[in-house]
C-alpha positions in Angstrom: 104.0 114.8 144.6 102.1 115.4 141.4 100.9 119.1 141.2 97.1 119.7 141.1 96.1 122.6 138.9 93.4 124.6 140.9 91.0 125.8 138.2 87.7 125.7 140.0 86.2 129.2 140.6 89.1 131.0 139.0 88.8 133.8 136.5 90.1 133.4 132.9 93.2 135.5 133.6 94.1 133.4 136.6 93.7 130.1 134.7 95.7 131.4 131.7 98.5 132.3 134.1 98.4 128.9 135.7 98.5 127.1 132.3 101.3 129.4 131.1 103.4 128.6 134.3 103.2 124.9 133.5 103.3 125.1 129.7 99.8 123.6 129.3 98.2 124.2 125.9 94.6 124.7 127.0 92.3 127.7 127.1 90.4 128.6 130.3 87.2 127.4 128.9 88.8 124.0 128.0 90.2 123.8 131.5 86.7 124.2 132.9 85.4 121.5 130.5 88.1 119.1 132.0 87.0 119.9 135.5 83.4 119.0 134.5 84.5 115.8 132.9 86.6 114.8 135.9 84.4 116.1 138.6 87.6 117.6 140.2 90.7 119.7 139.4 93.2 118.0 137.0 96.7 116.9 137.9 99.5 118.5 135.9 99.8 115.3 133.9 96.1 115.2 133.1 96.1 118.8 132.0 99.1 118.1 129.8 97.4 115.0 128.4 94.3 117.0 127.5 96.4 119.8 126.1 98.0 117.4 123.7 95.2 114.9 123.0 92.7 117.7 122.8 94.8 119.8 120.4 93.6 120.5 116.9 96.4 118.3 115.6 95.4 115.2 117.6 91.6 115.5 118.2 90.3 117.5 115.2 88.1 119.2 117.8 86.9 122.0 115.4 87.4 120.2 112.1 85.8 116.9 112.8 82.3 118.0 111.9 83.5 119.1 108.4 85.6 116.0 107.6 82.4 113.9 107.9 81.3 115.5 104.6 84.0 113.8 102.5 83.3 110.6 100.6 85.3 107.7 102.0 83.7 104.6 100.4 84.3 103.2 97.0 84.8 100.1 95.0 88.6 100.2 95.6 88.5 101.1 99.3 89.5 98.3 101.6 90.0 100.5 104.7 89.0 104.1 104.9 90.1 106.9 107.3 90.2 106.2 111.0 93.4 104.2 111.6 97.0 105.1 111.1 96.7 104.5 107.3 94.0 103.7 104.7 94.1 100.9 102.2 93.2 100.7 98.5 92.6 97.5 96.6 95.3 97.2 94.0 95.2 93.7 92.7 93.4 90.3 93.2 95.6 87.4 92.2 94.7 84.3 90.3 94.4 82.4 93.6 92.1 85.0 95.1 94.6 86.8 97.3 94.0 90.6 97.6 96.9 93.0 97.6 96.4 96.6 98.8 98.2 99.9 98.7 98.5 101.3 102.2 98.3 105.1 102.3 99.2 107.8 104.9 99.4 111.6 104.6 100.7 114.0 107.3 102.1 117.5 107.9 105.2 118.6 109.7 104.9 122.3 109.1 105.7 124.0 112.4 108.7 121.9 113.3 110.2 122.4 109.8 109.9 126.2 110.1 111.7 126.2 113.5 114.3 123.4 112.8 114.1 122.7 109.1 116.3 119.6 108.8 115.0 117.8 111.8 111.4 118.9 111.2 111.3 117.5 107.7 113.3 114.4 108.5 111.1 113.4 111.4 108.1 114.0 109.1 109.3 111.5 106.7 110.2 109.0 109.5 106.8 109.4 111.1 104.7 108.9 108.0 106.7 105.8 107.1 106.0 104.4 110.5 102.2 104.9 109.9 102.6 102.5 107.0 104.7 99.9 108.8 102.4 99.7 111.8 99.6 98.4 109.6 101.8 95.4 108.8 102.8 96.7 105.4 106.1 97.0 103.6 107.0 100.6 103.0 107.8 101.2 99.3 107.7 104.9 98.8 107.3 108.5 100.1 106.3 111.8 98.6 106.7 115.4 99.8 104.7 118.5 98.9 106.7 121.6 100.1 105.6 125.2 100.3 108.1 128.0 101.0 108.2 131.8 101.1 110.0 134.2 98.6 113.2 132.6 97.4 115.0 135.9 97.3 115.0 136.0 101.2 117.9 134.5 103.2 115.4 132.9 105.6 113.6 131.1 102.8 116.8 129.9 101.3 117.9 128.5 104.7 114.6 126.7 105.4 114.3 125.5 101.8 117.8 123.9 101.9 117.3 122.5 105.4 113.9 120.9 104.6 115.0 119.3 101.3 118.2 118.0 103.0 116.0 116.6 105.8 113.7 114.8 103.3 116.7 113.1 101.6 118.6 112.7 104.9 115.9 110.5 106.3 114.4 108.8 103.3 117.7 107.8 101.7 119.3 105.8 104.7 115.8 104.4 105.5 115.9 102.8 102.1 112.5 104.2 101.0 112.2 105.6 97.4 111.1 109.2 97.0 108.3 108.7 94.4 107.2 112.3 93.9 106.1 115.6 95.2 106.3 119.3 94.3 107.8 122.5 95.5 106.0 125.9 95.4 106.9 129.4 96.6 104.6 132.2 97.8 105.1 135.2 100.1 102.4 133.9 102.5 104.8 131.0 103.4 107.6 133.4 104.4 107.2 132.7 108.1 105.4 129.4 108.0 106.5 126.8 105.5 104.4 123.7 104.7 106.0 120.3 104.7 103.4 117.7 103.7 104.5 114.1 103.5 102.9 111.0 102.0 104.0 107.4 102.3 102.7 104.2 100.8 103.2 100.6 101.3 102.0 97.3 100.0 100.3 94.4 101.9 98.5 91.1 101.4 95.2 92.1 102.8 94.8 89.1 105.0 97.9 90.2 106.9 96.7 93.7 107.8 97.2 94.8 111.3 94.8 97.3 113.0 95.4 100.4 115.1 93.0 99.2 117.7 92.6 96.1 119.9 90.2 93.3 119.3 86.8 93.0 121.0 88.2 90.4 123.5 91.3 92.4 124.4 90.1 93.4 127.9 88.8 89.9 128.7 92.0 88.3 127.6 94.2 90.8 129.5 96.1 92.3 126.5 99.4 93.9 127.4 101.2 96.9 126.0 104.8 96.6 124.7 106.7 99.8 123.8 109.4 99.2 121.2 112.2 101.5 120.1 114.2 104.4 121.2 114.2 105.4 124.9 111.8 108.2 125.7 113.5 111.6 126.2 112.4 115.2 126.2 112.6 115.7 122.5 109.2 116.5 120.9 107.5 117.2 124.2 104.4 119.3 123.4 104.9 118.8 119.7 101.3 118.3 118.8 100.1 121.3 120.9 103.0 123.3 119.4 101.6 122.4 116.0 98.2 123.8 117.2 99.5 127.3 117.9 100.6 130.4 116.1 104.3 130.6 115.4 105.9 133.4 117.3 109.4 134.8 116.8 109.8 135.3 120.5 109.1 131.6 121.1 111.5 130.3 118.4 114.2 129.0 120.7 111.7 127.5 123.2 109.9 125.7 120.3 113.0 123.9 119.2 112.5 121.6 122.1 109.2 120.5 120.6 110.9 119.1 117.5 112.0 115.5 117.6 115.4 114.1 116.8 115.7 111.7 113.9 117.5 108.4 113.6 116.7 106.7 110.3 119.2 103.9 110.8 117.4 102.7 113.9 114.0 103.0 112.1 115.4 100.9 109.3 116.5 98.3 111.8 113.0 98.4 113.4 111.3 97.8 110.0 113.5 94.8 109.3 112.7 93.4 112.8 109.0 94.1 112.1 109.0 92.2 108.8 110.7 89.2 110.6 108.2 89.4 113.4 105.2 89.5 111.1 106.5 86.5 109.1 107.1 84.5 112.3 103.6 85.3 113.7 102.0 84.5 110.3 103.7 81.1 110.3 102.3 80.5 113.8 98.8 81.6 112.7 98.9 84.4 115.3 99.5 87.6 113.3 95.8 88.7 113.7 96.1 88.6 117.5 98.2 91.7 117.8 97.5 95.5 117.3 100.1 98.1 116.6 100.4 101.9 116.6 103.1 104.3 115.7 104.1 106.7 118.5 103.5 110.1 116.8 101.7 113.1 118.2 101.3 112.7 122.0 103.8 109.8 122.4 103.0 106.9 124.7 99.8 108.5 125.9 98.2 108.9 122.4 99.3 105.5 121.2 98.1 103.5 124.2 94.8 105.4 124.6 93.9 105.3 120.9 94.4 101.5 120.8 91.5 101.1 123.2 89.3 104.1 123.5 86.9 103.5 120.5 86.3 99.9 121.8 85.1 101.4 125.1 88.1 99.9 126.9 90.5 101.5 129.3 94.2 101.1 130.2 96.6 100.9 133.1 100.0 102.3 132.4 103.0 101.9 134.6 105.0 105.0 133.7 108.1 103.8 135.5 108.2 100.8 133.1 108.7 103.1 130.1 112.3 103.0 129.1 113.8 106.5 129.3 117.1 108.1 128.4 117.5 110.0 131.7 116.4 109.7 135.3 113.8 111.7 137.0 111.8 112.8 134.0 108.3 114.1 135.0 105.4 111.8 134.4 103.9 114.2 131.8 107.1 114.2 129.8 107.5 110.4 129.8 103.9 109.9 128.8 103.6 112.7 126.2 107.1 113.3 124.7 107.2 112.6 120.9 110.5 110.8 120.8 110.9 109.3 117.4 111.4 105.7 116.3 108.9 104.1 118.7 105.9 101.8 118.4 103.4 100.4 120.8 102.0 96.8 120.5 99.0 95.4 122.3 99.3 91.7 122.5 97.7 88.8 124.5 99.8 87.8 127.6 100.9 84.5 126.0 102.7 86.4 123.3 104.3 89.0 125.5 107.6 87.2 126.1 107.8 86.1 122.5 107.6 89.7 121.3 110.0 91.1 124.0 112.5 88.4 123.1 112.1 89.1 119.4 113.3 92.7 119.8 115.6 92.5 122.8 117.5 89.2 121.9 116.8 88.1 118.4 117.2 91.7 116.9 119.5 92.9 119.8 117.9 96.3 120.2 119.8 97.3 123.3 123.1 96.9 121.5 122.0 98.4 118.2 121.1 101.8 119.6 121.8 103.1 123.1 118.8 102.7 125.4 116.6 101.1 122.8 114.6 98.1 123.7 111.1 96.5 124.0 109.4 97.0 127.4 106.1 95.9 128.8 104.4 99.1 130.1 100.8 98.2 131.0 97.6 96.4 130.1 94.2 96.9 128.6 91.2 97.0 131.0 87.4 96.8 130.7 86.8 99.9 132.8 86.9 102.5 130.1 89.2 104.5 132.3 92.8 105.5 131.4 95.0 105.3 134.4 98.7 106.1 134.6 100.7 105.5 137.8 104.1 107.0 138.6 106.1 106.5 141.8 103.1 105.0 143.6 100.8 107.9 142.6 98.0 108.1 140.0 99.0 110.9 137.8 96.1 110.3 135.3 92.7 108.8 136.1 90.1 109.7 133.5 87.7 108.1 131.0 89.5 107.3 127.8 86.8 108.7 125.5 86.7 111.9 127.6 90.4 112.4 126.8 90.2 111.6 123.1 86.8 113.3 122.3 85.7 115.2 125.4 86.6 118.6 124.0 84.6 119.7 121.0 84.7 123.3 119.6 82.2 124.8 117.2 84.0 127.7 115.5 82.2 130.7 114.0 82.8 131.4 110.3 82.8 134.6 108.4 83.6 135.3 104.7 86.4 137.8 104.5 86.4 140.8 102.2 89.1 140.4 99.5 90.4 143.7 98.0 90.1 143.7 94.2 93.2 144.1 92.1 93.3 147.0 89.7 96.1 145.4 87.6 95.1 144.8 84.0 96.7 142.2 81.7 97.7 144.2 78.6 96.8 142.5 75.3 100.0 144.0 73.7 102.4 142.2 76.1 105.6 140.7 74.7 104.5 137.1 75.0 107.8 135.5 73.9 109.6 137.2 76.7 106.7 136.4 79.1 106.9 132.7 78.1 110.7 132.6 78.9 110.1 134.4 82.2 107.5 131.8 83.2 109.8 128.9 82.3 112.5 130.4 84.6 110.0 130.8 87.5 110.9 128.8 90.6 107.2 127.6 90.5 107.6 126.2 87.0 111.2 125.2 86.3 112.6 121.9 87.3 113.0 121.0 91.0 115.9 118.6 90.2 118.6 120.8 91.7 117.2 119.8 95.0 115.4 116.6 94.4 118.4 115.0 92.7 119.7 114.3 96.2 116.7 112.0 96.8 117.1 108.3 96.1 114.1 107.7 93.8 114.9 104.1 92.8 116.4 102.5 95.9 114.1 99.4 96.1 114.2 98.7 92.3 110.4 99.3 91.9 110.6 102.6 90.1 109.6 102.7 86.5 109.3 106.5 85.9 110.6 109.1 88.4 109.0 112.4 89.3 111.3 114.0 86.7 110.1 111.9 83.9 106.3 111.9 84.2 103.4 113.7 85.7 103.1 110.9 88.3 105.8 108.6 89.4 105.3 105.0 88.2 106.3 101.9 90.2 105.7 98.2 90.5 104.4 97.6 94.0 104.1 93.8 93.7 107.6 93.1 92.3 108.9 91.4 95.5 105.9 89.1 96.1 107.4 85.8 94.9 104.1 83.9 95.0 102.8 86.0 92.1 103.7 85.4 88.4 105.8 87.7 86.4 102.9 89.7 84.8 101.4 90.3 88.2 104.8 91.5 89.6 105.1 94.0 86.8 101.7 95.6 87.3 102.2 99.4 87.6 100.9 101.8 90.1 101.2 105.6 89.9 101.0 108.4 92.4 101.0 112.2 92.2 100.5 115.2 94.5 99.1 118.7 93.8 98.0 121.8 95.6 98.3 125.2 93.8 99.8 127.7 96.2 98.4 131.2 95.3 94.8 130.8 94.2 93.6 129.9 97.7 93.8 133.6 98.8 91.2 134.5 96.2 89.0 131.4 96.6 89.7 128.5 98.9 87.0 126.4 97.3 88.5 126.8 93.9 92.0 126.0 95.2 90.7 122.8 96.7 88.9 121.8 93.5 92.1 122.6 91.5 94.2 120.4 93.9 91.9 117.4 93.4 91.7 118.0 89.6 95.4 118.4 89.1 96.3 115.3 91.1 93.8 113.2 89.3 94.8 114.4 85.9 98.5 113.8 86.7 97.6 110.1 87.4 95.5 109.9 84.3 98.3 111.5 82.2 100.6 108.6 82.8 97.7 106.2 82.1 96.4 105.5 85.6 92.9 104.7 86.7 92.4 106.5 90.0 91.8 104.2 93.0 91.6 106.9 95.7 93.0 110.0 97.3 94.5 111.4 100.5 94.5 115.0 101.7 96.4 117.4 103.9 94.4 120.5 104.7 96.7 123.4 105.6 94.9 126.5 106.9 95.3 129.3 109.4 94.0 130.1 112.8 90.6 128.5 113.3 89.8 130.9 116.1 89.6 133.7 113.5 86.2 133.4 111.8 87.6 134.4 108.4 90.3 131.8 108.5 87.8 129.1 109.7 85.6 130.1 106.8 88.6 129.4 104.5 88.9 125.9 105.9 85.2 125.2 105.6 85.3 126.4 101.9 88.3 124.1 101.3 86.3 121.2 102.5 83.4 122.1 100.2 85.8 122.3 97.3 87.4 118.8 97.8 84.0 117.3 98.6 82.5 118.8 95.4 85.4 117.6 93.2 85.6 114.1 94.9 81.8 113.5 94.5 81.7 114.6 90.9 84.7 112.6 89.9 83.6 109.7 92.0 86.8 109.3 93.9 87.0 108.6 97.7 89.4 109.6 100.4 91.1 106.9 102.4 93.6 109.0 104.5 94.2 112.5 105.5 95.4 115.2 107.9 94.3 118.6 109.1 97.0 121.2 109.8 95.7 124.4 111.4 97.4 127.4 112.9 99.7 127.8 109.9 100.2 131.5 110.7 102.6 133.8 112.3 102.5 137.3 113.6 102.6 138.6 110.0 99.5 136.6 108.8 98.2 133.3 107.6 99.4 131.1 104.8 97.5 130.9 101.6 94.7 128.3 102.1 96.3 125.2 100.8 94.7 121.8 100.3 97.3 119.3 99.1 96.0 116.1 97.5 97.7 112.9 96.8 96.2 110.6 94.1 96.8 106.9 93.7 96.2 104.9 90.6 96.7 101.6 88.7 97.8 101.4 85.1 96.3 98.8 82.9 98.7 96.2 81.5 97.5 97.3 78.1 98.8 100.9 78.6 102.5 101.8 78.4 103.2 104.4 81.1 103.6 107.9 79.5 106.3 110.5 80.0 105.7 114.2 79.9 108.1 115.1 77.1 107.9 115.1 73.3 108.7 111.5 72.1 109.1 111.5 68.3 109.4 113.8 65.3 106.2 113.8 63.2 103.8 113.1 66.1 100.9 115.4 66.5 100.1 117.5 69.6 96.6 118.1 70.9 95.1 120.4 73.5 92.5 118.7 75.7 89.8 121.0 77.2 88.9 124.7 76.8 91.1 127.5 78.0 90.0 130.1 80.5 90.5 133.9 80.3 90.7 134.2 84.1 94.2 134.9 85.6 93.4 135.3 89.3 96.1 133.6 91.4 98.2 132.7 88.3 102.0 132.6 88.0 102.0 135.1 85.1 100.4 137.8 87.4 103.1 137.1 90.0 106.0 137.1 87.6 105.0 140.1 85.5 103.1 142.3 87.9 103.8 141.0 91.5 100.0 140.9 91.7 97.4 138.3 92.8 94.8 139.2 90.2 91.1 138.9 90.7 89.0 136.0 89.3 90.5 132.5 89.3 89.5 130.1 86.6 86.3 128.0 87.0 87.0 124.3 87.4 85.0 122.4 84.8 84.7 119.0 86.6 82.6 117.4 83.9 85.3 118.2 81.4 88.0 116.8 83.7 86.0 113.5 84.1 85.8 113.1 80.4 89.5 113.8 80.1 90.2 111.0 82.6 88.0 108.6 80.5 90.0 109.5 77.4 93.4 109.1 79.0 92.7 105.8 80.6 91.1 104.2 77.5 93.4 101.3 76.5 92.3 101.6 72.9 93.7 105.2 72.7 97.4 105.1 72.2 98.9 108.3 73.6 102.6 108.8 73.3 103.1 111.5 76.0 100.9 113.7 78.2 101.4 116.7 80.4 99.2 118.6 82.8 98.5 122.3 82.2 99.0 124.1 85.6 101.3 127.0 86.5 102.1 129.0 83.4 99.3 127.5 81.3 99.7 126.1 77.8 102.7 128.3 77.3 104.8 126.8 80.1 103.8 123.2 79.2 104.9 123.4 75.6 108.2 125.0 76.6 108.8 122.3 79.3 107.9 119.4 77.0 110.5 120.8 74.5 113.1 121.4 77.2 112.8 117.9 78.6 113.1 116.2 75.2 115.3 118.3 73.0 112.7 118.3 70.3 110.9 121.3 68.9 107.5 121.7 67.3 105.5 123.7 64.8 102.6 125.1 66.8 99.7 126.9 65.1 96.7 127.6 67.3 94.6 130.7 67.9 94.7 131.6 71.6 94.3 135.0 73.2 97.2 136.2 75.4 95.2 135.3 78.5 94.4 131.8 77.3 98.1 131.1 76.7 98.9 131.6 80.4 95.6 130.7 82.2 95.9 127.9 84.7 92.6 126.0 84.6 93.4 122.3 84.5 93.8 120.7 81.0 96.3 118.6 79.1 98.7 118.6 76.1 99.0 115.1 74.6 101.1 113.6 71.8 99.5 111.2 69.2 101.0 109.3 66.3 99.6 110.2 62.8 98.2 106.7 62.6 96.3 107.1 65.9 95.0 110.6 65.2 91.6 109.6 63.7 90.8 107.1 66.5 91.8 109.6 69.1 89.6 112.3 67.7 86.7 109.9 67.3 87.0 108.9 70.9 87.1 112.5 72.1 84.1 113.3 70.0 82.1 110.4 71.5 82.8 111.9 75.0 81.9 115.4 73.8 85.3 116.5 75.0 86.8 119.6 73.3 90.1 118.7 71.6 92.2 121.2 69.5 95.1 120.4 67.3 98.2 122.3 68.4 100.8 121.3 65.8 103.5 118.7 65.0 106.8 117.7 66.7 109.9 118.5 64.8 113.7 118.1 65.4 114.2 121.9 65.0 113.0 125.0 66.9 109.8 125.3 69.0 107.9 127.7 66.8 104.7 129.1 68.0 102.7 131.1 65.5 102.2 134.7 66.5 104.7 134.3 69.4 108.1 133.4 68.1 110.7 130.6 68.0 112.6 129.0 70.9 115.8 126.9 70.7 115.2 123.7 72.6 118.8 123.7 74.1 118.1 127.3 75.5 114.8 126.1 76.9 116.6 123.1 78.5 119.2 125.3 80.2 116.5 127.6 81.6 114.3 124.7 82.7 116.9 122.5 84.3 119.1 125.2 85.8 117.1 128.2 86.9 116.4 126.9 90.4 120.1 126.0 90.8 121.1 129.6 90.0 118.6 130.9 92.6 119.9 128.7 95.5 
């Protein structure tokens, strides 16, 4: 018999003990809300369902009201947030066909802290499935990784496990790693961040939706579960991701991490492409709906396909294919077993789809227990019903499950202690510059990312090591397009400074947007849209909820002033442990298109005799900067102000096809100093630099750019910058000798190259 949880009339302590006994992730107040919604006490399965579907990770119960503030519409937006992925318009062909970039952004923070390899690997697998279920071809993935202090053995173990997991899934899946970044900060000691982005390409007319059509209930649509057999792995994963990490619970939490099988997922993707092609030929592709099984497993996928349409569902739990007998109904419904999808199809297509996977693509013989199974149907009742062994284990309104629990959290601005550390004007800047270049937050990440396959599909033009944003040709495999269309370039970049959020979450968020957009512009890309992952602490603590609210204000402010919408995103809360919360960390991915008139630009010196320019003014503020960490182990006080109007002008200059720019690099960690040393290290060229900057201005981290111009293009470049009222300063000229910086000293490019490329390898 299904247990009934007796909540009515019980005190908080009694309800908490009851929930603890059954591992239900609900508060006493939420339990009482469920009793009100149901008009009775819940079954164990219902309580489990609400604990997962009502978690912060699945329902956004306390962040939903803030997310509404973000701009989500724009001239390039084909599909905004709300489904498994968003879509940006990339190209309209000569025959009127529209092609879109399909975008998804997620986090796998808690699992990666507990089981690094599996946590990161399943993060990559899950985000790629979010693309595929829209009917798109997956063409790339990115990762933004945040770790604790590299000198600790725990961080080294997690760092190695996570990066191995990223490559260990993406490589056999056959998806190119197109970019990302890695940052280190002490606030991530006990809670790493693993943010993953995936993108695909689709002919817009072939888009699949993550919800059923308006006639689905009338036509008796049926659910088909495809993929791996359901097991206990990942059970409670989304509710685990909505709780504070505890050392005492480390072993128990390992069971909430899924087990990856990239080879099966690759087989599924191939079977999907074949199915989509067959259905398109039959004129029936638009009759199906499809969702990835991520957080909450079968429950979340089946309910989210119908809830917003006001429909219900009937699920036969015993029809769900499983890996072992006698699993509880709650586990079968809610386990987050990987490599699974759920279709909703009209009855006349059911056998066609089942046969496609079970016979044509031979799923049962490809992977043990894998198959396609019919597990239920769509109803017009608005009620979600699940039956197991002749008993209703769940019987509740679908919208009550998905949106019934809403929480309004109090906010309170925290008091941040001011630093007393001064930045001495007499500092040895030459040594400081070299120390910055060797920093794990500035030197090359290649010692780890070299294990990632960055060119596997043959679309990559510039890798993450060669340019500020990776450059690729998304339409290369569309044979119906001509050669010029197939060679159209897109670019993508991620950003999210790690330290400044502790001083000002709003500034951190503005910097994340600004850096990602400038990275795309640096290679020549016009920004089409953005995605976000919002990584914050415990929303139940008013000061940490305030940090989240301020982060939203920051990205809203930047997005509106730069006129760039969001099409996808994720909220990750409870990124905290018993020792404290992570640095408030908005991570932004930016997607762009490069005009056929612009040659994609690298971020290294290109030719002797070319002239270097600094775009934008430099700040004196060093709060949250890398130089304060490296030299003084200090956070500092005031972060730089983000001049968004200046950034918008910089974008206009960098994307002007009449301005020929040979190379461009973003000023971020380490300031102008670090960028000049990195550009020299990457190229082997030196430069003669003569510019008057204060010690603080050399190492401040407000966004800006260093660009390289030929002598012939110099006048036109300066004229264009003047027309935009954009401050531009000549830095010097590229040479084939030393990197000589007036007032600082000279640097041998080969020495810089050794420091830049190998410092992280020496710290492993």
